[in-house]
N, C-alpha and C positions, 0 to 999 in steps of 0.2 A: 774379697774385694768387694766391692758398695753395689751395689744395685745397679748403679748408671754406669758401673765401671764394667760387669760383665755384660750389660747390655752391649758395649761401644765394640769389645771385645768379641762376641758372638758375632754380629755386625761386619765387624772387619773381616772375621775368617768366612762369613758366606761372602763380602766380597769378594777378596781372595780367591776364592774356591770356583766362583761362579768370570773369574775371566778366566779359569784355569781352563773350564771346562766351553768355557766360548773358545779362545781361540785351539780347543782341540776341536772343537766342534768345525770352524770357520777352516783348520787344515785340514778336515778329513775334505769338508767339500770343494776344499779352492784345489786339491790335489784331483778328487774325484773330477771337478769341474774343470780344471788344467785337461784329464784326459780324453775327458769325452768331447769339448770344446774347445782347442788349442788358438781359435780364431776369433773369438767372444772378442766385443768392440769394448769400450772405455764406458758408454752407454750401457751396455748392458750391465757393465759393476755398478755405476753410478745404481740401474734401474736396483738390483739390488741389495748394497748398501744401503738405501730406502726401505728395505722391505723388512730388513733385519733389526733398522730402526723403528717399524713399523709394528712389529714382531711382540716386542718386548718392554712396555711399557708398564706392565704389573710388573717388570720387575724390578728397571730402573727405578720404581717408585720406592719400593720395596729396601732397597738395598744404593747407598749411596754408588758402592765404587762396580755397579750392574749397568749405570751410565757410562763409566771408563771404559769397562770392556764392550760396550755394543760400538762408542767411537771406537775406540780400537781395533774393534771388529774391522768397522768400516773400515777404517786403514788400511787395515792389510786386505783386503779385497779391493780398494780402491788402486792400489800399491801393485796389484796383484794385475788389473788391468792396467793400469797405463806400462805394466812390464810386456802386457801382452803386444799392446801397441805396436809399443816400441818394436817389438821383436816381428810382429805386423809389416810394421814399418821400413823396418831392417830387409827383410825375405823383397819385398819390395824394390829395396835400393839395388838387392845384390842381383834380383831378375834388371834391372833396369843397369846395373853396371853390365851384365852380358852384350847389351845393345850401348855401351857405351857409356856407362854412369848418367846418363838422363831418362826422365821418367814420362812415358806416353800413354798410362794407363786410362786417361778418358779420353785420348783419343781412340785405342782403341776397341772403346765401349760401344764411341759415337760407331766407329764402321763397323763394327758386328751387326751392330742396331741395323744400317745403313745397307747391307746387305741381305736383307731383309725385306727391305722397302722399295728400293732399285737396282737392277739390274748390275752387278758386279760390285756395289754399294758408291758407286758413281753419276756426276751426270756427264764425265767425257772419259774415255777406256782408260787415256795415257797415268792420269789422277792413281788412280787405282795400285802403284807402283808392281807392275806385273811383271815389265823388264828388268826391274832392281831388283825385286822380291824383298820380300817384310812385310807390314801394311802401311800404309801412308801415315801423317802426322797432318792433325784437320787441325786447320790454320780457324782463330778464333777474331782477330783484328790485325791490321795490317796500317803502316807510315813509316813514311822517306821509301829508304832500302830496307825496312823494318819487316820481319813476320815474327806474329807471335801465336803456339798452340792453343790449346785447351788447357792444356798440361802448364802453361805459363813460360814454356822453353822460346827463347829467341834465335831469330835466324837471320844471318846477311841474308839477303834474295835473292838471288841473279833471274829467276824466271819470270816476276812481272806480271802476273796474270796473264803471262805467256808473250810478254810483249809491250802491250798498251801502257803501263806504270813505266814511261818515259823518263817522265818527269818526276819520280816516285808517288809511290802510293798516298792515299788522300790527299795531295798536300790540296793547301788551304785557300788559296785563292781559288780553286775549284771545287772546293766545298760551298765557299761564300756563293759565289755563282748559281751554283746548284739549287742554294738554298733558297735563295733570292726569287730563281725561276722555279720553285714547285711551290711558293705561296702563290704560282698565275698559273699554275696547272703541271700535271705527270705528262700527256696525252694529250691531243687534241682531236688528231686524225680529220686535221684537214689545215690548208696552206699556214704556215707560221715564215715568220721577219727571220731565224734566228736558221733555217734554212739554206735562205740566198747570202748569208754571212756569212757561210762555212762554205757552199760553194763554190764563193767568190777566192775563199782563201787557197781554198782548192785547187779552182783552175788557176789562180796566179803560181800555184808553188811546184807543181808538176807537167815539166813541159808535152807531155801528150792529151791531156785532157782539157779540151776546148766546152763544151757540155758533160754534167753526172746526174744519177741518180742513187738516193742514198737508197739503202737497203738495211736489217738485220743482223749481220752478220757477214764472213767473207766465205765461209759457202752459201750463203743466196745471192752474193753476190758475183762468185762464179757460175750461178747458176743463169743469172741474167746472161750473163758474160757470153757465156755458151748459146742459146738461142739466140742472140745477138748478132753474131760471128755468122753461124748460121743463114738467119732471116738477110743477111746484108748482103751474103758471096752465093747465096742459094748452092751452098756444097754444106755436103751431110761431116767430112769426114775432116777429123781433129787429130796434129800430133802433139800430143803428151811428152814428158822423156818420166824417164823409170827415176824412182825415186821420190818424185816430187809430188805435193801434193794439192790439192784443190778444191777439199771440201770432199762431203760424204757423198753427193750429188754422182746416179747410177753409173752415168758415162766417164767419172772420173776416179770410179773404184775398178782402176784396171792391175790384175798382176804387171810383177816388169819379172819377163826374164833374165839368164846370163847372156841376153843380148839382145836386139831389133826384134820386138815380137812384131810380125805382121799383121794377126789378127790381133785383139785383145781379147783377155777373159776375163770374164768375173771375177772378184779380189773378196766378196763377201758373197757368201748365199744370199736369196731375195732379189739379187741385181740380174735380172735377166740378158740371155747371150745377147738378142737384141738392141741392145743397150749401152751397150760396147763395142762391139762388132764394129763401130765407124769412128773407132776411138786407136789413134795406133802410139807405140812406143818407141822414140829413140833412145840414144845416149849419150847422156848430156857431157859438156863441153866434144863432141863428138858429132862434129857438121858432115862427115861424111855420111852415117846415122840418116840424116835427115833431111841429105839433098837425093838420096834414094828414095827414101818415102812419100818427097813430094815427086818427083819424078814419074814415080807407079800409081800415084792418086790426085786426084783432084781435090787440092786441102783447104778448109775452109780456112782456117789460124791454125799456127804455131804458140803452143801455149808452155811456159814455163819460171821459173820462181827465178826470176833473174840473180838471187843468189841462194840457197840451196837450205831453208833451213830447217824442212822436215823428213828429214835424214842427217841429220848433225849441219852441220855448219862445210858447208857445198861451195868455194865461191868460183864464179867464171874466169875464163879469161877474157879478156876485152874484145881480143881478138873473133873470140866465138860469137858472141852478142852482136858483135859486128859482123859477123857471118850472117848471122838468121836473119838480119835487116834485110839485107843483099838477095838472101834466097827467094824469103816470104815476097819481096817484091819480083821478084822474077820471077816467080812460081803464080802470082796472083794470090798469093793466100793474106792473112793476116800477121799479122803480132802480136803477140800478148804477152806485157808483164803483168805476173800474177803481182800483184802489193802487197798483200792484205800483212804480211811480214815485214818487208824492210822499204815499204811508204812511210817517209816524217823519221824513219827510223836511223836510217845511213848515209841518208842526208837529206834535209828539208823536202828537196825535190825527189825523193825517194832512188832507187839504184837508176833509173835513168838517166838524175842530172850525174848524181855519182860518176857514172861510165860515159855518158854521152851516148847515147845509143836510145835515141825516139821511138816505140810503137806504135801501135796503131788502139790499142785501149788497154787500160790498165783497171785493174782492179785491187780496191786496198780494203781497211779494215783496222780493231786494234786501235791503233794511236790517236786517228782522225778520231775517237768517240768517246779518246780520256776515261779509259776505265770502262765505258757500257757501255752493252748493243748494239753493235753498229758495222753496215759495210757499204761498199759501195762501187759503183762500177762509173767507164767515162770514159773518153775517147774523142775522136776528130768527132768535130758536129757533122760533117752527113753520114757519120756510121751511129752517132748518136739518137737524132731524129727518126731516126726506124721504129724509135722503142714509143708503146703508145703513152697518152694519147697521141706523141706528134706525130707518131707512125702506127705500122700496124703487128709490129712482136710485143704481144701481151708478156705484162709482169708487175706485179701490185703487191702490196705490202700493208694492211693495217699500222704497225709502228713505226712503217721507212719512215726518215727525220724527225721525230720524234723531240721536241722541244732539249730534254734532260739529254741526252746522247749528245745532241745539235753545241746544246751547250759548255758539257764538258769536254767538244772539240774543238769546241773554239778557242776557249782560255786555253787548252793545253798548244795549241799551234801558235798563240800568243808567246810561250814562256819560250818553246821551240825559235822561234824567230829571234830572239836577242842575240847579242854579238858572243860569240867565243863556246854558244850551247854543243857545237857537234865538235869543238876541237877540245869540249872539255872531255868528252863522251869517247873520243879516240884519244885520248892521252891513258885515264884511268884504264880503258879497256884492254889498251895494247900493253902498260902494266900488270893487268890482273895476268892476260892469257900467257905471256911471258914468263912472268912467274912459274905458271905452275909446269909449263915445260919444261924449264927450268929442274922445279925443281925433282919431276920425273926423270932427268936427264943425272940429275943427281943419285938418287938409288938406283940406277941401274933398268929404269921400265923407259918402255916403246910407248911414244904418247906424242900426234902430230895436232898438230889447229892448227889457226888462227882468229884474225877478227875486220873487219872493219866497222870504225866510225863504236855503235852502240852493240855491237853486236856478233856473239865469239863462240867458238866450236872445238871440240878437240878429242880425237878416237886415240884409243888405247891399237897402235899400230903404228908400224912405221913411218906409214905413209912415201909419197903426200896421196890424199884422197882427192882423185877431182870426177868421179861419179858415182854411183851407188854402192857397184860391185866393188868398186875399191873400200868404201864404205862397210862395208859388209866382214873384211878382215876383220877389223875389230875385235878383239879382246874384252865379246858383252862377261864375263860371269866378273874379270876381273875390275873392270868400271863397276860393278852390283858391287863390289866389293868395296870399291872404294868412294861410292854414293854414298852408304848406309853410314861410313867413316867418317864421311864428310859431315851428313846432316847429325850423327853426333856431338860433333865438335862449333857445331848451330852457325851450318851454311847450306843452305836449302837451294839446291843444282838441280835442273831438268833433271826427271826419272825417268831418266831415257838415255841410250848413247846416243839414239837417233835422235834427238829435236838440240835446238841454238840453244843459247845462252843469251842473258841480255841482262843491261847494265841502267842504270839511269844517272838524271841532274844531282839527284841527292847520293848517292856508293859520295863515299870520301873516301881517301889516301887511306886513312887508317882503318877503313873496312877494304880495302883491297891486301893493306898489308898484313892485317886478321886473317883474310883466305887465304894468302900464301904460305902466311910461317903455318895454318892447318894443315893444306895441300903438301910441305912439305914431312912433319911429321907422321899425316897418313900414309906417304910412299915410303916412307921410313920403313912403319912398320907391314905395309902390303904385300 
């Protein structure tokens, strides 16, 4: 051979040996690497590939084939890393599959961190999913009838921020009005013309309200209301109902027994007995239990949710509400409707318009703030003039009547006042609840429920449910399984058997059909 041919032959042989040596080394390294750290990421693989390329410049210069060896070696590392990444993704999907075929890794990471930052990881207990098991999904955004979590899963939302989103989440007109207002300021701490505008809308709509005081939450409204009825009547005792919730004020956190309690017992540590000894409990839809308490006590007020939503959906009989009106008048007590949930929800004028029964005082919230923090209490003028500065009963709030909440409330009520709004809510909600009940019956499950306009609920028991004691007969374990399975199908429902659900003007017939179809599949598999 000529010198040139000999040199080429040697070079090619060297290159082939280099390739073999490189692949052997990479093969051994990959085997060890995979054994030690099977969860290596693609970025780790890229770093190793870059390291290999950087470590062999001399070798590549000496032999043309060495470049190919390094490139192929890098490709092998990259392929191994990609395969590992696919394996990791498959493992994640397998874990997700166990939860119903959707991933909630980011939600779990955020919630795990939140538990070290906030009690139970939440700002309000029911959000923690304690009643239904598993961890909650963490929301990223909402629009219309839909919510998206941080993992990108989309849900048809029947919670609606617990009622306020009656015209749909992030309504364009509301957002536009808020944007305009934000340019003027977010909080004044001074009188604002928007307060007058929303106050007039509330007074025009709600039969019992002649004057109104705005607050920042439903709890705050109920605390103000309680002080007001006691100040006006000069009596301390109030009657509430088992299972009715009026915020977390001490006087309302009373444990409901298996019958009528003659003395309230604190339902939370930190609530002194003295705070609840003047709070008596009666049974919902039971007039005899109420009259017994009125006969034996000087009662300032009888306070109730005119449609219970905080023990699940429990409607009253009209006779019950009419009877309460007669009894409170007879015994000199005030009648209070807590319409934080039902106000502007089941009718534009609330439950009092729907049932034709007018209380003396009304508390409101949720809808009247259009999704922003708000509350209010109102009533007859002679009662409301007890409130400072018109009268001696003191109540105040730094952010009360802030212009953003007033703006959102005004725009929301404008939309609700349009013809056909409540007829549409009643139509789609009726279709939804009847579809769910029919699906349960078809597959042999005992479920009862009902709706009024855009508010609904159901219990996993034979029913009927007319009071809290009936509600406790519900199969909460079965409900928890059903809730998780519906969540996995993209249906977001209240994470408790003892909470009502809500529809909005943004929900479509297609949304309802999809929800019923999901319910049928879940009941079949439950």
